DODO-94242 format. One line per field, with one value per atom (N, C-alpha, C): z, y, x; atom name; residue in three letters. Coordinates in nm, 4 decimals, decimal comma. Example, Ala and Ser with C-alpha at 12.3 -4.5 7.8 and 13.67 -1.06 7.14 Angstrom:
2
up <- (0,7800|0,7800|0,7800|0,7080|0,7140|0,7870)
north <- (-0,5690|-0,4500|-0,3300|-0,2250|-0,1060|0,0030)
east <- (1,3190|1,2300|1,3200|1,2850|1,3670|1,2900)
atome <- (N|CA|C|N|CA|C)
residu <- (Ala|Ala|Ala|Ser|Ser|Ser)
END
This chain:
191
up <- (9,3738|9,2726|9,2697|9,1504|9,1352|9,1750|9,2262|9,2716|9,2134|9,1659|9,1137|9,1766|9,2044|9,2505|9,1406|9,0997|9,0036|9,0747|9,0696|9,1499|9,0669|9,1196|9,0505|9,1315|9,0582|9,1132|9,0196|9,0706|8,9845|8,8645|8,7458|8,6232|8,5542|8,5985|8,5365|8,3966|8,3114|8,1765|8,1874|8,1566|8,1779|8,1021|7,9750|7,8962|7,9569|7,9921|8,0448|8,1751|8,2579|8,3854|8,3654|8,3027|8,2980|8,2041|8,0904|8,0004|8,0644|8,1371|8,2058|8,3107|8,3913|8,4917|8,4243|8,3170|8,2463|8,1968|8,1285|8,0734|8,1852|8,2910|8,4001|8,4686|8,4887|8,5522|8,4616|8,3317|8,2381|8,2495|8,2798|8,2924|8,4281|8,5195|8,6514|8,7527|8,7211|8,8153|8,9053|9,0346|9,1286|9,1121|9,0663|9,0353|9,1196|9,2034|9,2998|9,2569|9,2381|9,2002|9,3276|9,3378|9,4603|9,4347|9,5108|9,5083|9,6046|9,5587|9,6505|9,7386|9,7198|9,8058|9,9159|9,9945|10,0999|10,0481|9,9216|9,8610|9,7615|9,7562|9,6555|9,5159|9,5084|9,3794|9,3243|9,2000|9,1339|8,9950|8,9575|8,8285|8,7303|8,6137|8,5116|8,4382|8,3509|8,2754|8,1822|8,1467|8,0554|8,1241|8,2553|8,3307|8,3672|8,3387|8,3751|8,5229|8,6017|8,7438|8,7668|8,8411|8,8691|9,0204|9,0625|9,2037|9,2241|9,3004|9,3304|9,4259|9,4333|9,5277|9,6695|9,6829|9,8141|9,8079|9,9255|9,9312|9,9749|9,9423|9,9620|10,1035|10,2016|10,3404|10,3954|10,3234|10,3732|10,3253|10,2711|10,2133|10,2775|10,2753|10,3123|10,1808|10,1523|10,0245|10,0318|10,1431|10,1586|10,0675|10,0295|9,9437|9,8111|9,7294|9,5989|9,4929|9,3712|9,2600|9,1688|9,1493|9,0544|9,1125|9,0879|9,1127|8,9760|8,9451|8,8113|8,8197|8,7353|8,7310|8,5915|8,5759|8,4482|8,4358|8,3153|8,2937|8,2992|8,2094|8,2094|8,2910|8,2544|8,3283|8,3737|8,4955|8,5917|8,6762|8,6333|8,7126|8,7473|8,6482|8,6740|8,7739|8,7594|8,8547|8,9947|9,0025|9,1331|9,1977|9,1172|9,1712|9,2220|9,1420|9,1768|9,3032|9,3326|9,4513|9,5780|9,5661|9,6824|9,7452|9,8513|9,9133|9,9558|10,0133|10,0492|9,9285|9,8121|9,6923|9,6432|9,6389|9,5893|9,6810|9,8107|9,9041|9,8777|9,8556|9,8242|9,6964|9,5928|9,4662|9,4871|9,5578|9,5824|9,6598|9,7634|9,8431|9,7611|9,6784|9,5926|9,4913|9,4353|9,3392|9,4065|9,5288|9,6014|9,6236|9,6245|9,6404|9,5057|9,3963|9,2593|9,2281|9,2861|9,2583|9,1196|9,0671|8,9333|8,9335|8,8360|8,8262|8,6808|8,6574|8,5220|8,5223|8,4170|8,4039|8,2560|8,2266|8,0890|8,0740|7,9521|7,9137|7,9819|8,0585|8,1278|8,2510|8,3076|8,4350|8,4339|8,3260|8,3300|8,3566|8,2887|8,3045|8,4318|8,4658|8,5769|8,7119|8,7151|8,8415|8,8617|8,7656|8,7854|8,7727|8,6698|8,6442|8,7599|8,8182|8,9306|9,0514|9,0606|9,1726|9,1442|9,0233|8,9862|8,9415|8,9259|8,8897|8,7500|8,6605|8,5227|8,4952|8,5984|8,5792|8,5230|8,4106|8,3469|8,2661|8,2558|8,1838|8,0528|7,9614|7,8436|7,8761|7,8410|7,8724|7,7675|7,7665|7,6758|7,7546|7,6908|7,7545|7,6469|7,6897|7,5965|7,5260|7,3930|7,3205|7,3793|7,3985|7,4575|7,6024|7,6649|7,8036|7,8131|7,6991|7,6991|7,7827|7,7888|7,8677|8,0147|8,0619|8,2014|8,2274|8,1221|8,1359|8,1070|8,1564|8,1265|8,1992|8,2791|8,3530|8,2920|8,1719|8,1110|7,9601|7,8929|7,7471|7,7015|7,6323|7,5876|7,4572|7,4587|7,3392|7,2768|7,1525|7,0835|7,0401|7,0998|7,0769|7,1626|7,1245|7,2039|7,3463|7,3627|7,4935|7,5059|7,6204|7,6444|7,7774|7,7723|7,8929|7,9164|8,0313|8,0669|8,2094|8,2168|8,3476|8,4148|8,5337|8,6125|8,5927|8,4898|8,4638|8,3228|8,3142|8,1853|8,1702|8,0542|8,0237|7,8878|7,8688|7,7409|7,7145|7,5864|7,5472|7,5485|7,5583|7,5629|7,5456|7,5447|7,5469|7,4369|7,3152|7,2033|7,2175|7,3092|7,3301|7,4658|7,5252|7,6566|7,6545|7,5540|7,5490|7,5395|7,4571|7,4463|7,5802|7,6481|7,7810|7,8788|7,8831|7,9753|7,9406|7,8114|7,7717|7,8075|7,8016|7,8434|7,9924|8,0716|8,2154|8,2354|8,1644|8,1756|8,1363|8,0244|7,9782|8,0810|8,1468|8,2451|8,3816|8,4168|8,5465|8,5439|8,4327|8,4228|8,3173|8,1908|8,0815|7,9491|7,8446|7,7128|7,6628|7,6950|7,6518|7,7088|7,8350|7,8956|7,8293|7,7973|7,7289|7,5927|7,5204|7,3901|7,4063|7,5084|7,5351|7,5617|7,6439|7,6746|7,5481|7,4715|7,3481|7,2516|7,2341|7,1427|7,1926|7,3235|7,3807|7,3594|7,3383|7,3106|7,1601|7,0806|6,9348|6,8769|6,9488|6,8950|6,8447|6,7168|6,6633|6,6342|6,6236|6,6059|6,7131|6,8340|6,9450|6,9203|6,8315|6,8020|6,7405|6,6743|6,6221|6,7338|6,8452|6,9584|7,0518|7,0822|7,1707|7,1248|7,1037|7,0563|7,1732|7,1758|7,2851|7,2626)
north <- (8,8156|8,9059|9,0319|9,0781|9,2023|9,3193|9,4248|9,5415|9,6675|9,7574|9,8861|9,9977|10,1069|10,2282|10,3324|10,3938|10,5032|10,6287|10,7335|10,8534|10,9641|11,0207|11,1277|11,2565|11,3647|11,4998|11,5792|11,6818|11,7654|11,8120|11,7997|11,8367|11,7200|11,5957|11,4775|11,4559|11,3876|11,3535|11,2310|11,2482|11,1443|11,0141|11,0235|10,9023|10,8243|10,8938|10,8259|10,7527|10,8115|10,7476|10,6321|10,6604|10,5620|10,4461|10,4714|10,3604|10,2702|10,3283|10,2466|10,1583|10,2151|10,1367|10,0229|10,0533|9,9535|9,8375|9,8675|9,7616|9,6773|9,7405|9,6651|9,5741|9,6240|9,5409|9,4258|9,4476|9,3388|9,2280|9,2676|9,1711|9,1010|9,1451|9,0835|9,1473|9,2651|9,3378|9,4221|9,4040|9,4863|9,6305|9,7161|9,8542|9,9482|10,0239|10,1102|10,2556|10,3249|10,4659|10,5480|10,6291|10,7036|10,8538|10,9214|11,0677|11,1200|11,2205|11,2761|11,3862|11,4168|11,5168|11,4450|11,5216|11,4630|11,4153|11,4394|11,4034|11,2894|11,2008|11,0947|11,1502|11,2667|11,3272|11,4021|11,3655|11,4306|11,4719|11,5954|11,6473|11,6513|11,5914|11,5863|11,7179|11,7195|11,8397|11,8851|11,7929|11,8260|11,8214|11,8363|11,8479|11,7184|11,6043|11,4761|11,4495|11,4292|11,4025|11,2519|11,2075|11,0654|11,0461|10,9363|10,9002|10,7979|10,8358|10,7460|10,6362|10,5290|10,4211|10,4590|10,5477|10,5793|10,7117|10,7673|10,8849|10,8396|10,9191|10,8809|10,8332|10,9046|10,8757|10,7485|10,6879|10,5685|10,4371|10,4398|10,3191|10,2778|10,1489|10,0920|10,0604|10,1309|10,1152|10,0178|9,9471|9,8585|9,7366|9,6927|9,5738|9,6140|9,6815|9,7205|9,6860|9,6683|9,6360|9,7550|9,8405|9,9503|10,0793|10,1892|10,3245|10,3894|10,4416|10,4929|10,6365|10,7222|10,8621|10,8997|10,9335|10,9890|11,1320|11,1843|11,3224|11,4164|11,5137|11,6196|11,7369|11,8534|11,9724|12,0451|12,0869|12,0901|11,9631|11,8531|11,7304|11,6851|11,6835|11,6396|11,7319|11,8609|11,9561|11,9363|11,9075|11,8820|11,7556|11,6513|11,5300|11,5630|11,6382|11,6699|11,7545|11,8318|11,9188|11,8516|11,7276|11,6565|11,5732|11,6274|11,5680|11,4218|11,3811|11,2397|11,1464|11,1877|11,1055|11,1030|11,2173|11,2182|11,1377|11,1415|11,0590|10,9114|10,8745|10,7354|10,6902|10,7736|10,7388|10,7185|10,8095|10,7968|10,6694|10,6399|10,5188|10,3925|10,3935|10,2787|10,2572|10,3661|10,3585|10,3052|10,3473|10,3021|10,1512|10,0914|9,9457|9,8764|9,9479|9,8965|9,8628|9,9381|9,9178|9,9667|9,9154|9,9495|10,0808|10,1661|10,2983|10,3228|10,3821|10,4161|10,5568|10,6321|10,7684|10,8000|10,8805|10,9134|11,0637|11,1125|11,2500|11,3475|11,4409|11,5366|11,4770|11,3714|11,3188|11,2676|11,2079|11,1715|11,2926|11,4054|11,5258|11,6026|11,6107|11,6967|11,6253|11,4956|11,4219|11,3413|11,2570|11,1634|11,2252|11,3039|11,3561|11,4388|11,5321|11,6096|11,5233|11,4031|11,3134|11,2264|11,2361|11,1549|11,0146|10,9863|10,8517|10,8128|10,9108|10,8821|10,8907|10,9200|10,9339|10,8050|10,8187|10,7041|10,6179|10,6579|10,5788|10,6470|10,5675|10,6237|10,6388|10,7541|10,7811|10,8748|10,8839|10,9738|11,0537|11,1584|11,2435|11,3158|11,3948|11,4730|11,5739|11,5878|11,6831|11,8240|11,8840|12,0165|12,0130|11,8941|11,8803|11,8216|11,8023|11,7373|11,8127|11,9442|12,0200|11,9838|11,9353|11,8934|11,7575|11,6927|11,5578|11,5575|11,6579|11,6708|11,5703|11,4844|11,3883|11,2482|11,2373|11,1058|11,1178|11,0047|11,0022|11,0083|11,1156|11,1321|11,0554|10,9659|10,8892|10,9435|10,9070|10,9602|10,8511|10,7334|10,6279|10,6579|10,6069|10,6336|10,5782|10,4603|10,3959|10,3459|10,3724|10,3247|10,2504|10,1284|10,0480|10,0437|10,0913|10,0859|10,0310|9,9019|9,8361|9,8407|9,8980|9,9009|10,0297|10,1067|10,2321|10,2291|10,2609|10,2695|10,4126|10,4716|10,6054|10,6032|10,6970|10,7100|10,8574|10,8891|11,0294|11,0995|11,0286|11,1040|11,0210|11,0875|11,0199|10,9171|10,9474|10,8561|10,7248|10,7186|10,5966|10,5323|10,5665|10,5122|10,3611|10,3069|10,1616|10,0913|10,1439|10,0867|10,0938|10,2053|10,2243|10,1193|10,1033|10,0075|9,8641|9,8313|9,6958|9,6693|9,7724|9,7571|9,7244|9,7881|9,7572|9,6125|9,5703|9,4316|9,3338|9,3594|9,2694|9,2575|9,3681|9,3664|9,3171|9,3413|9,2956|9,1470|9,1007|8,9611|8,8885|8,9066|8,8466|8,8990|8,8819|8,9288|8,8564|8,7286|8,6518|8,7125|8,7535|8,8145|8,9486|9,0251|9,1526|9,1294|9,0288|8,9963|8,9534|8,8728|8,8263|8,9438|9,0378|9,1561|9,2397|9,2582|9,3369|9,2748|9,1450|9,0781|9,0881|9,0794|9,0946|9,2341|9,3306|9,4686|9,4954|9,3881|9,3954|9,4637|9,4562|9,4993|9,3717|9,3434|9,2143|9,2043|9,3159|9,3128|9,4009|9,3445|9,4271|9,4860|9,4257|9,4821|9,6226|9,6486|9,7834|9,8830|9,8348|9,9193|9,9265|9,8127|9,8049|9,6898|9,7172|9,6151|9,5306|9,4049|9,3153|9,2646)
east <- (9,2959|9,2467|9,3334|9,3656|9,4412|9,3528|9,4163|9,3419|9,4050|9,3197|9,3649|9,2838|9,3522|9,2856|9,3006|9,1903|9,1956|9,1477|9,2285|9,2055|9,1423|9,0336|8,9625|8,9675|8,9930|8,9838|8,8952|8,8309|8,7482|8,8299|8,7684|8,8367|8,9044|8,8758|8,9367|8,8804|8,9544|8,9080|8,8179|8,6914|8,5914|8,6217|8,6539|8,6799|8,7961|8,9018|9,0210|8,9913|8,9091|8,8753|8,7780|8,6658|8,5578|8,5870|8,6481|8,6825|8,7877|8,8808|8,9816|8,9161|8,8272|8,7554|8,6796|8,6093|8,5293|8,6154|8,7245|8,8109|8,8720|8,9206|8,9814|8,8798|8,7589|8,6560|8,6142|8,6095|8,5802|8,6857|8,8084|8,9172|8,9186|8,8328|8,8277|8,9209|8,9734|9,0582|8,9681|8,9795|8,9027|8,9498|8,8628|8,8995|8,8158|8,8831|8,8171|8,8351|8,7227|8,7248|8,7337|8,8392|8,8674|8,8602|8,7766|8,7725|8,8782|8,9548|9,0554|8,9972|8,8683|8,8041|8,7260|8,6554|8,5728|8,4383|8,4113|8,2830|8,3007|8,2012|8,2035|8,1744|8,1118|8,0780|8,1984|8,2360|8,3484|8,3013|8,3323|8,2878|8,4037|8,3819|8,4846|8,5025|8,6033|8,6380|8,5263|8,4374|8,3283|8,1919|8,1932|8,0695|8,0000|8,0614|8,0015|8,0310|7,9259|7,9441|7,9472|8,0463|8,0664|8,0624|8,0042|8,0054|8,1162|8,2155|8,3274|8,2813|8,3591|8,3290|8,3646|8,4642|8,5179|8,5941|8,6232|8,7108|8,8492|8,9482|9,0880|9,1177|9,0699|9,1060|9,0426|8,9507|8,8815|8,9421|9,0630|9,1208|9,2519|9,2767|9,4058|9,4755|9,5825|9,6520|9,7690|9,7817|9,8979|9,8924|9,7742|9,7623|9,6983|9,7771|9,7253|9,8273|9,7802|9,8676|9,8932|9,7921|9,8028|9,7484|9,8208|9,7722|9,7584|9,6388|9,6110|9,5595|9,6196|9,5806|9,5330|9,4031|9,3578|9,4094|9,3999|9,4427|9,3248|9,3277|9,2284|9,2796|9,2341|9,2731|9,1475|9,1437|9,2529|9,2670|9,2058|9,2100|9,3503|9,4398|9,5770|9,6459|9,6257|9,6851|9,6284|9,4994|9,4386|9,4947|9,5183|9,5824|9,7221|9,7986|9,9374|9,9481|9,8449|9,8514|9,7983|9,7538|9,6996|9,8115|9,8712|9,9898|9,9724|9,8594|9,8459|9,8591|9,8086|9,8216|9,9655|10,0305|10,1689|10,2608|10,2345|10,3120|10,2864|10,1605|10,1270|10,1976|10,1959|10,2611|10,4110|10,4749|10,6203|10,6511|10,5746|10,5978|10,5736|10,4705|10,4389|10,5520|10,5998|10,7109|10,8377|10,8630|10,9824|10,9818|10,8619|10,8479|10,8298|10,8650|10,8479|10,7037|10,6105|10,4689|10,4316|10,3225|10,2757|10,1988|10,2322|10,1727|10,1360|10,0187|9,9764|9,9169|9,9484|9,8965|9,8790|9,7789|9,7449|9,7239|9,7467|9,7165|9,8129|9,7647|9,8501|9,9169|9,8599|9,9098|10,0543|10,1046|10,2471|10,3366|10,3075|10,3891|10,3578|10,2305|10,1875|10,1952|10,1665|10,1646|10,2932|10,3285|10,4397|10,5778|10,5994|10,7337|10,7898|10,7123|10,7676|10,8067|10,7499|10,7813|10,9041|10,9586|11,0744|11,0375|10,9095|10,8636|10,9119|10,9250|10,9612|11,1111|11,1881|11,3326|11,3921|11,4635|11,5277|11,4332|11,3077|11,2081|11,1711|11,1137|11,0513|10,9038|10,8465|10,7064|10,6492|10,5174|10,4471|10,3453|10,2935|10,1931|10,1142|10,0176|9,9375|10,0286|10,0151|10,0991|10,0900|10,2053|10,2141|10,2597|10,2567|10,3012|10,4427|10,5085|10,6399|10,7435|10,7351|10,8329|10,8298|10,7173|10,7068|10,7678|10,8168|10,8731|11,0221|11,0922|11,2344|11,3229|11,2676|11,3494|11,3431|11,2882|11,2776|11,2895|11,2919|11,2912|11,1459|11,1106|10,9727|10,9544|10,8580|10,8254|10,6986|10,6763|10,5599|10,4631|10,4754|10,3779|10,2547|10,1383|10,0175|10,0244|10,0861|10,0990|10,2418|10,3024|10,4387|10,4411|10,4931|10,5142|10,6639|10,7077|10,8488|10,8577|10,8825|10,8879|10,7524|10,7481|10,6245|10,5439|10,5792|10,5088|10,4494|10,3198|10,2504|10,1999|10,2301|10,1801|10,1111|10,0191|9,9500|9,9252|9,8955|9,8939|9,7583|9,6479|9,5235|9,3983|9,2837|9,1546|9,1355|9,1796|9,1591|9,2325|9,3264|9,4048|9,3786|9,2647|9,2316|9,2129|9,1473|9,1274|9,2619|9,3519|9,4865|9,5593|9,5463|9,6055|9,5532|9,4222|9,3609|9,3995|9,4044|9,4460|9,5918|9,6741|9,8136|9,8215|9,7366|9,7328|9,6890|9,5844|9,5364|9,6463|9,7133|9,8195|9,9309|9,9638|10,0720|10,0267|9,9020|9,8509|9,8190|9,7656|9,7216|9,8043|9,7690|9,8467|9,7938|9,8734|9,8334|9,7084|9,6969|9,5795|9,4513|9,4535|9,3357|9,3049|9,4084|9,3866|9,3224|9,3686|9,3083|9,1625|9,1356|8,9995|8,9062|8,9504|8,8697|8,8500|8,9563|8,9476|8,8474|8,8544|8,7619|8,6180|8,5983|8,4651|8,4082|8,4976|8,4565|8,4503|8,4612|8,4589|8,5820|8,6900|8,8194|8,8846|8,8650|8,9063|9,0549|9,1219|9,2663|9,3281|9,3434|9,3924|9,5300|9,6104|9,7414|9,7289|9,6158|9,5953|9,5714|9,5245|9,4969|9,6176|9,6736|9,7899|9,8772|10,0026|10,0949|10,1435|10,0996|10,1380|10,2794)
atome <- (N|CA|C|N|CA|C|N|CA|C|N|CA|C|N|CA|C|N|CA|C|N|CA|C|N|CA|C|N|CA|C|N|CA|C|N|CA|C|N|CA|C|N|CA|C|N|CA|C|N|CA|C|N|CA|C|N|CA|C|N|CA|C|N|CA|C|N|CA|C|N|CA|C|N|CA|C|N|CA|C|N|CA|C|N|CA|C|N|CA|C|N|CA|C|N|CA|C|N|CA|C|N|CA|C|N|CA|C|N|CA|C|N|CA|C|N|CA|C|N|CA|C|N|CA|C|N|CA|C|N|CA|C|N|CA|C|N|CA|C|N|CA|C|N|CA|C|N|CA|C|N|CA|C|N|CA|C|N|CA|C|N|CA|C|N|CA|C|N|CA|C|N|CA|C|N|CA|C|N|CA|C|N|CA|C|N|CA|C|N|CA|C|N|CA|C|N|CA|C|N|CA|C|N|CA|C|N|CA|C|N|CA|C|N|CA|C|N|CA|C|N|CA|C|N|CA|C|N|CA|C|N|CA|C|N|CA|C|N|CA|C|N|CA|C|N|CA|C|N|CA|C|N|CA|C|N|CA|C|N|CA|C|N|CA|C|N|CA|C|N|CA|C|N|CA|C|N|CA|C|N|CA|C|N|CA|C|N|CA|C|N|CA|C|N|CA|C|N|CA|C|N|CA|C|N|CA|C|N|CA|C|N|CA|C|N|CA|C|N|CA|C|N|CA|C|N|CA|C|N|CA|C|N|CA|C|N|CA|C|N|CA|C|N|CA|C|N|CA|C|N|CA|C|N|CA|C|N|CA|C|N|CA|C|N|CA|C|N|CA|C|N|CA|C|N|CA|C|N|CA|C|N|CA|C|N|CA|C|N|CA|C|N|CA|C|N|CA|C|N|CA|C|N|CA|C|N|CA|C|N|CA|C|N|CA|C|N|CA|C|N|CA|C|N|CA|C|N|CA|C|N|CA|C|N|CA|C|N|CA|C|N|CA|C|N|CA|C|N|CA|C|N|CA|C|N|CA|C|N|CA|C|N|CA|C|N|CA|C|N|CA|C|N|CA|C|N|CA|C|N|CA|C|N|CA|C|N|CA|C|N|CA|C|N|CA|C|N|CA|C|N|CA|C|N|CA|C|N|CA|C|N|CA|C|N|CA|C|N|CA|C|N|CA|C|N|CA|C|N|CA|C|N|CA|C|N|CA|C|N|CA|C|N|CA|C|N|CA|C|N|CA|C|N|CA|C|N|CA|C|N|CA|C|N|CA|C|N|CA|C|N|CA|C|N|CA|C|N|CA|C|N|CA|C|N|CA|C|N|CA|C|N|CA|C|N|CA|C|N|CA|C|N|CA|C|N|CA|C|N|CA|C|N|CA|C|N|CA|C|N|CA|C|N|CA|C|N|CA|C|N|CA|C|N|CA|C|N|CA|C|N|CA|C|N|CA|C|N|CA|C|N|CA|C|N|CA|C|N|CA|C|N|CA|C|N|CA|C)
residu <- (Met|Met|Met|Lys|Lys|Lys|Arg|Arg|Arg|Ala|Ala|Ala|Phe|Phe|Phe|Ile|Ile|Ile|Phe|Phe|Phe|Leu|Leu|Leu|Ala|Ala|Ala|Asn|Asn|Asn|Gly|Gly|Gly|Phe|Phe|Phe|Glu|Glu|Glu|Glu|Glu|Glu|Ile|Ile|Ile|Glu|Glu|Glu|Ala|Ala|Ala|Leu|Leu|Leu|Ala|Ala|Ala|Thr|Thr|Thr|Val|Val|Val|Asp|Asp|Asp|Val|Val|Val|Leu|Leu|Leu|Arg|Arg|Arg|Arg|Arg|Arg|Ala|Ala|Ala|Gly|Gly|Gly|Ile|Ile|Ile|Glu|Glu|Glu|Thr|Thr|Thr|Ile|Ile|Ile|Ile|Ile|Ile|Val|Val|Val|Ser|Ser|Ser|Ile|Ile|Ile|Ser|Ser|Ser|Asp|Asp|Asp|Ser|Ser|Ser|Leu|Leu|Leu|Gln|Gln|Gln|Val|Val|Val|Thr|Thr|Thr|Gly|Gly|Gly|Ala|Ala|Ala|His|His|His|Gly|Gly|Gly|Val|Val|Val|Glu|Glu|Glu|Val|Val|Val|Thr|Thr|Thr|Ala|Ala|Ala|Asn|Asn|Asn|Thr|Thr|Thr|Val|Val|Val|Phe|Phe|Phe|Thr|Thr|Thr|Asp|Asp|Asp|Asn|Asn|Asn|Asp|Asp|Asp|Tyr|Tyr|Tyr|Ser|Ser|Ser|Ala|Ala|Ala|Asn|Asn|Asn|Asp|Asp|Asp|Trp|Trp|Trp|Leu|Leu|Leu|Ile|Ile|Ile|Met|Met|Met|Pro|Pro|Pro|Gly|Gly|Gly|Gly|Gly|Gly|Met|Met|Met|Pro|Pro|Pro|Gly|Gly|Gly|Ala|Ala|Ala|Ser|Ser|Ser|Asn|Asn|Asn|Leu|Leu|Leu|Ala|Ala|Ala|Ser|Ser|Ser|Tyr|Tyr|Tyr|Ala|Ala|Ala|Pro|Pro|Pro|Leu|Leu|Leu|Thr|Thr|Thr|Thr|Thr|Thr|Leu|Leu|Leu|Ile|Ile|Ile|Lys|Lys|Lys|Asn|Asn|Asn|His|His|His|His|His|His|Ala|Ala|Ala|Lys|Lys|Lys|Asp|Asp|Asp|Gly|Gly|Gly|Asn|Asn|Asn|Ile|Ile|Ile|Ala|Ala|Ala|Ala|Ala|Ala|Ile|Ile|Ile|Cys|Cys|Cys|Ala|Ala|Ala|Ser|Ser|Ser|Pro|Pro|Pro|Ala|Ala|Ala|Val|Val|Val|Val|Val|Val|Leu|Leu|Leu|Ser|Ser|Ser|Pro|Pro|Pro|Leu|Leu|Leu|Gly|Gly|Gly|Ile|Ile|Ile|Leu|Leu|Leu|Glu|Glu|Glu|Gly|Gly|Gly|Lys|Lys|Lys|Glu|Glu|Glu|Ala|Ala|Ala|Thr|Thr|Thr|Cys|Cys|Cys|Tyr|Tyr|Tyr|Pro|Pro|Pro|Gly|Gly|Gly|Phe|Phe|Phe|Glu|Glu|Glu|Asn|Asn|Asn|Gly|Gly|Gly|Met|Met|Met|Asn|Asn|Asn|Cys|Cys|Cys|Cys|Cys|Cys|Lys|Lys|Lys|Val|Val|Val|Gly|Gly|Gly|Phe|Phe|Phe|Lys|Lys|Lys|Pro|Pro|Pro|Val|Val|Val|Ile|Ile|Ile|Val|Val|Val|Asp|Asp|Asp|Gly|Gly|Gly|Asn|Asn|Asn|Val|Val|Val|Ile|Ile|Ile|Thr|Thr|Thr|Ala|Ala|Ala|Asn|Asn|Asn|Gly|Gly|Gly|Pro|Pro|Pro|Gly|Gly|Gly|Asn|Asn|Asn|Thr|Thr|Thr|Ile|Ile|Ile|Ala|Ala|Ala|Phe|Phe|Phe|Ala|Ala|Ala|Leu|Leu|Leu|Ala|Ala|Ala|Ile|Ile|Ile|Val|Val|Val|Ala|Ala|Ala|Asn|Asn|Asn|Ala|Ala|Ala|Leu|Leu|Leu|Cys|Cys|Cys|Glu|Glu|Glu|Glu|Glu|Glu|Lys|Lys|Lys|Ala|Ala|Ala|Arg|Arg|Arg|Glu|Glu|Glu|Val|Val|Val|Ala|Ala|Ala|Glu|Glu|Glu|Gly|Gly|Gly|Met|Met|Met|Leu|Leu|Leu|Ile|Ile|Ile|Tyr|Tyr|Tyr|Asn|Asn|Asn|Pro|Pro|Pro|Gln|Gln|Gln|Gln|Gln|Gln|Val|Val|Val|Tyr|Tyr|Tyr|Glu|Glu|Glu|Phe|Phe|Phe)
END
């Protein structure tokens, strides 16, 4: 079974986190919600409190397929300032591991680590200056090798379906989309 870890810090964008978890779990991907604090309770940018499955220090990350970072502010900044997570991301990237980030996180979390160097990526409008080490694209979702980026909350379903298509297959992504009443998944994410 494929495994994904999605990391939450206080101030995360609720839609980006929870919709991604929902879509991945519908596809049969084991998706673990990880709090980077010592508490399972994490509060989103709009005051929604979520109970994570686990805290960062309680996991073995050696057998994982995806590391996923939602955006939101100050959530993305909080992720970027958590050294154990940034070290994990760099090590995962060095092994060509799969990484996905949406909204502010491509610019705030991934770009400073060099993850986007030589890649095409997107981010929330206004954060492009933080992505000076890559080719900034303006599509809602961009897949470049083992890195998937998306620009914001309204494109979270497309972002999550892109992860499903790359983790499993396009057919599974279409199946999940249709089950969610997205009858033309190409309008959401171009397979």
